[in-house]
C-alpha positions in Angstrom: 5.2 2.8 0.4 3.4 4.5 3.2 3.4 1.4 5.3 7.2 0.9 4.7 7.8 4.5 6.1 5.4 4.0 9.0 7.2 0.7 9.9 10.5 2.4 9.9 9.3 5.3 12.1 8.0 2.8 14.7 11.2 0.9 14.6 13.1 4.1 15.4 10.8 4.9 18.1 11.3 1.6 19.9 15.1 1.1 19.2 16.4 4.3 20.7 14.9 4.1 24.1 15.8 0.3 24.3 19.5 1.1 23.4 19.4 4.0 26.0 18.3 1.5 28.6 20.8 -1.1 27.6 23.8 1.3 27.4 22.9 2.8 30.9 22.6 -0.6 32.6 25.9 -1.6 31.1 27.6 1.5 32.6 25.9 0.5 36.1 27.1 -3.0 35.7 30.6 -1.9 35.0 30.8 -0.1 38.2 29.8 3.4 37.6 28.5 5.0 40.8 26.2 8.0 41.2 26.1 10.7 43.7 22.8 9.9 45.4 22.9 6.2 45.3 25.2 4.1 47.7 27.1 1.1 46.6 24.9 -1.3 48.5 21.7 0.2 47.2 22.8 0.0 43.4 23.8 -3.7 43.5 21.9 -6.0 41.0 21.0 -5.8 37.4 17.2 -5.2 38.3 18.1 -2.0 40.1 20.3 -0.9 37.4 17.5 -1.5 34.9 15.2 0.7 37.0 17.8 3.4 37.4 18.1 3.4 33.5 14.5 3.6 33.1 14.1 6.5 35.4 16.3 8.6 33.3 13.2 9.1 31.0 11.5 11.0 33.7 14.4 13.2 34.7 15.6 10.5 37.0 19.2 11.7 36.5 18.4 14.7 38.7 17.4 12.4 41.7 20.2 10.0 41.1 22.8 12.5 41.0 25.9 12.8 38.7 28.2 9.9 38.0 31.2 10.1 40.6 33.3 7.0 40.2 33.9 4.1 37.9 35.5 3.6 34.6 36.0 6.9 32.6 34.3 5.6 29.3 31.3 4.5 31.4 31.0 7.9 33.4 31.1 9.7 29.9 28.6 7.4 28.3 26.1 7.7 31.2 26.5 11.5 30.9 25.3 11.2 27.5 22.3 9.0 28.5 21.3 11.6 31.1 20.7 14.1 28.4 19.5 11.8 25.7 16.8 10.1 27.6 14.9 13.1 28.6 15.2 14.4 25.1 13.6 11.3 23.8 10.8 11.7 26.4 10.3 15.3 25.4 10.2 14.4 21.7 7.5 11.8 22.4 5.5 14.4 24.4 5.7 17.0 21.6 4.8 14.4 18.9 1.6 13.4 21.1 0.7 17.0 21.5 1.0 17.7 17.6 -1.0 14.5 16.8 -3.7 15.5 19.2 -3.8 18.9 17.8 -4.1 17.5 14.3 -6.9 15.1 15.4 -8.8 18.1 17.0 -8.3 20.2 13.7 -9.5 17.4 11.7 -12.6 16.8 13.8 -13.4 20.6 13.7 -13.1 20.6 9.9 -15.4 17.6 9.5 -18.2 19.5 11.7 -19.6 20.7 8.4 -19.3 23.1 5.4 -16.1 21.3 4.3 -15.0 20.1 0.9 -14.3 16.3 0.4 -12.2 15.1 -2.3 -12.2 11.1 -2.5 -9.5 9.8 -4.7 -6.1 11.6 -4.7 -5.3 11.1 -8.3 -4.4 13.3 -11.3 -7.8 14.9 -11.6 -8.1 15.4 -7.8 -4.8 17.6 -8.1 -6.6 20.3 -10.2 -9.3 21.1 -7.5 -7.6 22.5 -4.3 -6.3 25.7 -6.0 -9.6 26.4 -7.8 -11.6 25.8 -4.5 -9.3 28.2 -2.7 -10.1 30.9 -5.2 -13.8 30.1 -5.3 -14.3 29.9 -1.6 -12.5 33.2 -0.9 -14.2 34.9 -3.6 -17.6 33.7 -2.3 -17.0 34.7 1.2 -14.9 37.8 0.8 -17.3 40.2 2.1 -18.2 38.1 5.3 -15.0 36.5 6.4 -11.4 37.6 6.4 -8.3 35.4 6.2 -10.5 32.3 5.6 -8.9 28.8 5.6 -10.6 26.4 2.9 -11.6 23.4 4.9 -10.5 20.7 2.2 -10.4 17.1 3.4 -8.7 14.6 1.0 -9.7 11.0 1.3 -7.7 8.1 -0.2 -6.6 4.8 1.0 -2.9 5.5 -0.3 -2.7 9.2 1.1 -1.6 11.1 -1.9 1.8 12.9 -1.4 0.6 15.9 -3.7 -1.8 16.8 -1.0 0.5 17.1 2.1 -0.6 20.4 3.0 -4.3 19.5 3.2 -6.1 17.3 5.7 -5.6 13.9 4.4 -7.6 10.9 5.7 -6.6 7.4 5.0 -9.8 5.6 4.1 -11.4 3.2 1.6 -14.1 4.7 -0.8 -15.6 1.3 -0.5 -16.1 1.6 3.2 -19.8 1.3 4.1 -19.2 3.9 7.0 -17.6 6.6 4.7 -20.5 8.9 4.8 -20.5 8.9 8.6 -16.7 9.0 8.9 -16.2 12.0 6.6 -19.6 13.5 7.6 -20.5 13.8 3.9 -24.0 14.8 5.0 -22.9 18.3 6.1 -20.3 18.8 3.4 -20.3 21.8 1.1 -19.2 19.9 -1.9 -18.1 16.2 -2.5 -15.8 15.2 -5.4 -15.8 11.5 -6.1 -12.6 11.1 -8.4 -11.2 7.5 -8.1 -10.2 5.7 -11.3 -12.7 3.0 -10.6 -16.1 3.6 -12.1 -17.7 0.8 -9.9 -16.5 2.5 -6.8 -17.6 5.9 -7.9 -21.2 4.7 -8.9 -21.6 2.6 -5.8 -20.8 5.7 -3.6 -23.1 7.8 -5.6 -26.0 5.5 -4.9 -24.9 5.3 -1.2 -25.2 9.0 -1.1 -28.4 9.4 -3.0 -30.0 6.7 -1.0 -28.8 8.3 2.2 -30.2 11.9 1.3 -33.5 10.4 0.1 -33.9 8.8 3.5 -33.7 12.3 5.1 -36.2 14.5 3.4 -35.9 17.2 6.1 -32.1 18.0 5.4 -31.9 21.8 4.8 -29.2 21.3 2.2 -27.8 18.6 0.0 -24.0 19.1 -0.9 -23.2 19.4 -4.6 -21.6 16.2 -5.7 -19.3 15.8 -8.8 -18.8 12.1 -9.9 -16.1 11.2 -12.2 -17.1 8.5 -14.8 -14.6 7.1 -17.2 -17.0 4.7 -19.2 -19.2 6.6 -21.8 -21.9 4.0 -21.6 -22.3 4.3 -17.9 -22.0 8.1 -18.0 -24.9 8.3 -20.6 -27.1 5.9 -18.5 -26.5 8.0 -15.3 -27.2 11.3 -16.9 -30.5 10.0 -18.4 -31.8 8.6 -15.3 -30.3 10.7 -12.6 -31.0 14.6 -13.5 -31.0 16.1 -10.0 -29.0 19.3 -10.3 -27.0 18.3 -7.1 -25.4 15.3 -8.9 -23.0 16.3 -11.8 -21.5 13.4 -13.8 -18.5 14.1 -15.9 -15.8 12.3 -18.1 -12.4 13.7 -18.4 -11.9 13.3 -21.9 -15.5 14.7 -22.9 -15.2 17.7 -20.9 -11.5 18.6 -21.9 -12.5 18.2 -25.7 -15.5 20.4 -25.2 -13.6 23.0 -23.5 -10.9 23.0 -26.1 -13.3 23.5 -29.0 -15.1 26.2 -27.2 -13.3 29.5 -27.3 -15.6 30.9 -24.4 -14.7 28.2 -22.1 -10.9 27.7 -22.8 -9.0 30.4 -21.0 -5.7 29.7 -22.6 -4.8 31.9 -25.4 -2.6 29.4 -27.1 -5.3 26.9 -27.5 -7.7 29.5 -29.0 -5.0 30.7 -31.3 -4.6 27.1 -32.6 -8.3 26.5 -32.8 -8.6 29.7 -34.9 -5.9 28.5 -37.4 -7.8 25.0 -37.4 -11.1 26.9 -38.3 -9.4 29.0 -41.1 -7.7 26.2 -42.7 -10.7 23.5 -42.3 -8.6 20.3 -42.7 -10.1 17.7 -45.1 -8.5 14.7 -43.6 -8.2 13.7 -39.8 -5.6 11.1 -39.0 -6.0 9.4 -35.7 -3.0 7.4 -34.3 -4.6 5.6 -31.4 -8.4 5.7 -31.3 -9.3 5.0 -27.7 -11.5 7.2 -25.4 -9.5 10.3 -26.2 -9.6 9.9 -29.9 -13.2 8.9 -30.1 -14.3 12.0 -28.0 -11.9 14.2 -30.1 -13.6 13.3 -33.3 -17.0 13.4 -31.7 -16.4 17.0 -30.5 -14.7 18.0 -33.7 -17.7 16.8 -35.9 -20.4 18.3 -33.5 -19.0 21.7 -32.8 -20.8 25.0 -33.8 -18.6 25.8 -36.8 -20.3 24.3 -39.7 -17.3 25.0 -42.1 -15.1 23.2 -39.9 -17.1 20.0 -39.6 -18.4 20.0 -43.0 -14.8 20.2 -44.5 -13.8 16.7 -43.2 -14.3 14.1 -46.0 -11.9 11.4 -44.6 -11.0 10.0 -41.3 -7.9 7.6 -41.1 -7.6 5.6 -38.0 -4.3 3.8 -37.2 -4.8 1.5 -34.2 -4.2 -2.0 -33.1 -7.9 -2.3 -32.3 -9.1 0.0 -35.1 -12.3 -1.8 -36.3 -13.8 -2.4 -32.7 -12.9 1.3 -31.8 -14.7 2.6 -34.7 -17.8 0.4 -34.0 -17.8 1.7 -30.3 -17.5 5.3 -31.7 -20.4 4.8 -34.0 -22.5 3.3 -31.1 -21.8 6.2 -28.9 -22.8 8.7 -31.6 -26.2 6.8 -32.1 -26.8 6.8 -28.3 -26.2 10.4 -28.1 -28.2 11.3 -31.2 -25.1 12.7 -33.0 -25.3 11.8 -36.7 -22.2 10.8 -38.6 -22.2 12.4 -42.1 -22.5 10.0 -45.0 -19.8 11.8 -47.0 -17.0 10.9 -44.4 -14.9 8.0 -45.6 -13.4 5.8 -42.8 -10.0 4.2 -43.6 -8.7 1.8 -41.1 -5.3 0.3 -40.3 -5.1 -2.3 -37.6 -1.5 -1.3 -36.6 0.6 0.4 -33.9 1.9 3.8 -34.2 5.3 2.4 -34.3 4.9 1.2 -38.1 6.9 3.9 -39.6 6.3 2.7 -43.2 2.5 2.9 -42.7 2.9 6.6 -41.4 5.0 7.4 -44.2 2.4 5.8 -46.8 -0.3 7.9 -45.0 1.6 11.1 -45.4 2.1 10.4 -49.1 -1.5 9.6 -49.5 -2.6 12.8 -48.0 0.2 15.2 -49.4 -2.2 16.8 -51.8 -4.7 17.8 -49.3 -4.7 21.5 -48.4 -4.5 20.8 -44.7 -4.3 17.7 -42.5 -5.0 17.2 -38.7 -3.1 14.5 -37.0 -4.3 13.4 -33.5 -2.0 11.5 -31.6 -3.9 9.8 -28.7 -1.8 7.0 -27.5 -2.1 6.5 -23.7 1.7 7.0 -23.3 2.7 10.6 -23.8 6.4 9.9 -24.6 5.1 7.6 -27.6 3.0 10.5 -28.8 5.9 12.9 -28.8 8.0 10.2 -30.6 5.5 9.8 -33.3 5.1 13.6 -33.7 8.9 13.9 -34.4 8.7 11.1 -36.9 5.7 12.5 -38.7 7.3 16.0 -38.8 10.6 14.6 -40.3 8.7 12.7 -42.9 6.3 15.7 -43.9 9.4 18.0 -44.5 10.1 16.3 -47.8 6.5 16.0 -49.1 5.0 18.5 -51.5 1.6 19.1 -53.2 1.3 19.0 -56.8 1.8 22.8 -56.9 5.3 22.4 -55.2 4.2 23.5 -51.7 3.9 21.5 -48.4 0.4 21.2 -47.2 -0.5 22.5 -43.7 0.0 19.9 -40.9 -1.8 20.4 -37.8 -1.2 18.3 -34.8 -3.0 17.6 -31.5 -0.8 15.6 -29.1 -2.4 14.0 -26.0 -0.4 14.3 -22.8 -1.8 13.7 -19.3 -0.5 16.8 -17.5 1.5 20.0 -18.6 5.1 19.1 -19.3 7.5 22.0 -19.9 10.0 20.0 -21.8 7.4 18.7 -24.1 6.1 22.3 -24.7 9.7 23.4 -25.5 10.0 20.7 -28.2 6.4 21.1 -29.5 4.4 24.3 -29.0 7.4 26.7 -29.4 8.7 24.9 -32.4 5.5 24.9 -34.4 2.5 26.7 -33.4 0.3 24.4 -35.6 1.2 21.6 -33.2 -0.2 21.7 -29.6 -0.2 19.7 -26.6 -3.5 18.4 -25.0 -2.9 17.9 -21.3 -6.4 16.6 -20.5 -5.8 16.4 -16.7 -4.9 20.1 -16.7 -7.5 21.3 -19.1 -10.1 19.7 -16.6 -9.3 22.6 -14.4 -11.1 24.9 -16.7 -14.2 22.7 -16.4 -14.2 23.0 -12.7 -13.5 26.7 -12.9 -16.7 27.2 -15.1 -18.8 25.2 -12.7 -17.8 27.0 -9.7 -18.2 30.3 -11.4 -21.9 29.3 -12.0 -22.3 28.8 -8.4 -21.3 32.3 -7.3 
């Protein structure tokens, strides 16, 4: 997309001057004469092209005004007299602006800057928090400070247009030098590719190890999607300057911790869950989000909450393998799974309405049930929540009352229309925008550094 826009820009830059030269030359060729050039001197197409080119350097002043020739040619040449210098002036202004941006970027890269590598959804949460952190940290020593944030991405994220965006490839061996990472204040490695992130981490680590006399090593946050890689890195690279994190793990940990979660809506929902203590948790989709939700739920500090769970139902096309992966992660992290918990698996998609209805009937006598909708597509989760609500309305316990239905619905970012449908309709149902909640993770980390 950016290359297409750039190509169109260059096309306009070349087309307009060429058209001016062509139109001006045609006017001269058809007999338009100017005040300061005699008819004898102005003969020949090459001279006419030369006069046309001179218009871009205010040549119209030395040529003089058109005095004779066809009326249409005189009027058209007058237009070119004004248009050509305007194009030249525009090119000059653009050059000055580009030079100024280059100078500012060069100045920012001189040191103590913040570098965000990978302009994706996670990265969008950082600049605003950095602004607050930086101004809070330096409020007594610097006034009106501008936070030197540099965003590096090969596709130039549009969401970062007001920051210094540098188009570069995170796999480039010269990235440490090009972004002056050695003198950065903080570095955020946030691409969607674990291989790229890990490779860049090792580049930086080896670079800093080769320079033991450095006064300061920047704080480096590295995003890791794979839980296995994350565990390996945390166990073998424990230096405080390197912070490895997983979006889903941190988001779930924050949501289950009232002290870390700043949003009162989530805390209210969590308090209701703690009071109700659901006996059954039903996962519709059990990928990374679902697995970390269950792990966070069963390993939180509230014993009554985790001890109340006696059944976990998983509805997912790959339920068996996902449960095995969950058990493997739990054993690696020394998080024991209670023997009393019964796992019930259905290798099916969340579009199986009959199966959803069967599960609702099966759990209708439980005092309370927690549904976790963790499919990767947020619209699918919202649709599933609507179906479950509609079915639940007609189901009652043996005592003639409906059981409590709690719902945690995964979304990627905050969506006002989703909130209108879900949160305001039923306070026991809540959206879980993982990429927005991760902002609290960075907030907490930055506050620790103040």
